[in-house]
N, C-alpha and C positions, 0 to 999 in steps of 0.2 A: 570394211569398216574400220577404222584405227581403234584400238583398245580405249585410249583417252576419250575421243568422241563419243564411242557407246557407254561408257562409265558416266560421262556426262549426261546422256540421256535418260541414262537408268536412274541417276538421282532426281532429275527433272520428274520422271514418270512416279517416284516413290512422292516426292512433293505433292504432285496432284492430289493425292489420296487426305492430304488435310482438310481440305473442303470438298464440296460437292463438284462431281465433273461426269459428263456424258460421255461414252467412250463407243463412237461409231465402229462398226465393224467392215470391214473390207474383204473384197475376194479377189482382186487383183490391183495392177499400179493405178489402172484409171478412176477406180473408186477410192482409191485411197487417196490420190491427188485431188480429188473432189472434195473430199471431207476435209482434206488439209485446207483448201480454199475457202472452204466455209466459216475456217477458225477453229476449228477443233484442237485442242494441244495435244492429242496424243490419238493414236488409231490400234484398235485391234483387228486382229483377224477372224473369221467366221470360217470354221471348219466344215460346217454345213455348206455356206456358199461357196466355198473352193470345190467342194465335192460336187455339187451341182453343176457348177459351170463347167467340171471336166468329166460331166458323165457319169457320176459314182453316186451312190444313196449314200447318207449321213453314215458317218462310221465305217464304211466301206472302202475309202480313197487310200489308196498306196502311200507309204510314208514320204516317197521320193517326189510325189505330186505333192503334196502338203509343204515338203520344205523350199521346193524350187519358188513357191508361190511365194512363202513366208519370206524368201531372200529378195523376190522381185519386189515385194509390198515395201520390204524394210529400206531398200535402195532407192525407190522412187519418192520417199517424202523426207523431210529434216524433222518432222516430229518423232518420239518415241513410239514404239512400234512392240506391242503385247502379242503374243501369238498362241492361240487356241489350239493345244495340243492333244485333245480328247483326254484319252485314258493314260498319254504318255508314248502311245506308238510302241507298246512292248509290255509282257508279263510279268518278267521278274524286275525287280528294282536295277540289277547292271542294266539291262536292255532298256529301260526308261531312262537311265542314266545317260546312255550312249545318244540317245533321240535327244534330250534334252541340250546335250553338250554341241551337236550340230544345229540346233534352233538358235543358240547363242552366237554361234560363228555365221548364222546365217543374217544377223543383226539385231535380232529380238530382244528387248530389255526386261520383258515380263512373259509370263505363261499362266494361262489355265489349265489346272489339272483336276479332270473330272475324277470322281468315286464309281462312276456307274462301269458294268462290264458288259453288258449285251447279250449277258447270258439269261433266260429266264427261270433259269433254277436259283442262281446266284446274282442278283440284278446291280448288288453293289459290293465292292472290295471289302476286304476286312480292314477294321479301322487301324488295327495296326500296320499293315501292310501299307496304308496309304501314308501314316506316320514316315513309315521307313524311307519311303520313296520321297517325302518331302525334307527328311534329313539329308539324306543322298545329293538330293538335288541341290541343298545349302551348301553342302560339302564342296561339291563341282563347282560352283558359283565362285568357292572361296580360291580354289585351286587354280582358276581359269584368269580370275583376275579382274571380271566384269560382274558387279550387281544384278543380281536377277531378282524380279519383284514375283513371288510366287501367290497367284490367285488361287487358293483350294477350293473346288467347287464340289458340293454334294447336291445330287439327285434324288431326294428323298421325296420333295414335292413333286417335282418335276417328272419323275415316273411313278407318283404316286403309290407309294410302297408302304403298307402297313395300314393300319386302321387311322381313321383322321384325328383321333382321341392321343395316338402315340407318336406321330408324325414330328411335332413341334419338337418333344422331347429327345427324339432320335436327330434331327437336324441340330439341334442346340449341342447335342452330346458329340455328333460327328465334329461340327464346327470349332468346339472348344478342344477336341483332339488335336484338329490340324493346326490350329493356332498356337498350342503348345510345342508342336513338332517343329516350327518355323514359319509357318505360312504367313505371307505377309499381309493377306485380304480374306476373306472367305467368301463365295459367290453361291447365292441359294436363288436358283432359278425357280419358275413357277408360283410364287406366292404373290400376292396383289393385297390381302387383308391385312388392314393397318394395324387390328389387334396383333396380329401374328408378327408382323414387320417389328412393332413396338417390343414385344415379348423378346425375339430373336435381339435385337439392339439392347435391351438391358442385360443378356446373358453374355454378349460378346463385345471386347473390349478393342480389338484390332477393326479396321476398315471391313466394311460390308458393300457387297458388290449385289443389287438386284438385276433382273432382265425387264427392260421395257416390255410392255403387252397390253393389251386389253384390261383395264378394270385398273391399271395402276395407278396411286395417288399421284397428285401433280410432284414436279420438283421441288418446289417450295413447300410441300407438307413433308416429304421426305429428307429436304434438308433440316427443318424443324428437330424432325426426329432424331437426326443424326447419321443419315443413309450416304456415304461417302461417293459411291461410284454406281452409276446406271450404264449397263449395256444394251445395246441394241441386237446384237446376236444376229441370227439371220434374216430379221424382219427388214432391213434395207433390200437384202438381194428378194426375197421374197415379193415387195413391192414393186421391185423393177419386172419380174418374171410374171407378176400380175398385170402391169401395163402393155406388157408384150402381147399377153393373151386377149386383152379388150382389144389392142390393136388387130390382133389377125382376126380374131371374131367381126370386127367391124367390117374391115376390108372385105372378108368373105361371105357376109352376111347382108352388109349395107351398101356395098360398093363404094364406100367414102373413108377418107384417110384422116379423121380430124385428132384421133389420138397420136396419130405419126406426125400431124404437121401444126398442132395448137400448142402454143406455150412449151416447146421443145428447146432444147440448146442447139446453138447454131453449129456447124461444120467447123467454122472457123474458131470457135471457142472451145470444141472438142479437141482442134489439133492443137490449141495454145496448154493443152493438158500434157501433151506427148513431150 
């Protein structure tokens, strides 16, 4: 992808955050093309979905697998693509920056960078370390000459870290720190309580990204309180896997094929996405 074309997509992606939008998360070219055909104005990748589809557990996928999928997705659609890069595929700031450089060259105009470590003893990276990463990534984007939208994710609620009484305070502390370091948006998965969401909105001035899930307030309610971005995460992939399980169980237990043949996309329509 040419630098000028990618820069235009980057600016378009940033502009989407001036109002509410939903970001579906794809795991391959086909899922990305289908989402684009539905009218979504941008597409995210799901690291979990990509990992699952390649036989890996979440957060255990090799970087080479992730970057190949990100490149395939970015090249398959016309809309901007933001890449879920977990914790940056590197422990040091230098390693993370090198990974992000490859993500930019693969065609992504945005990233999700999370602060969870996968270590039971130290589940979250130190705030100052995350700030270093964000600042270094911003400097990299300036050097490369392609704008990059940084969505800084904090997993306090997602991992249920600390006592309920302190989780809101810690989440706001981290979100503010990441915003101060240059993050364009903060991603806070694992919350659906309206009062909690409102408290975070009042404390954070940059765009906020939530994860769609059970119990989440409606889009209209979230729009009213100023939530700009709602991601689907691995939900679409898991919904697809659920259908496969139902189909398989039906064939084996009932000897029928309703889940496979009723209200499904045709062979020719699938071919049209290729």
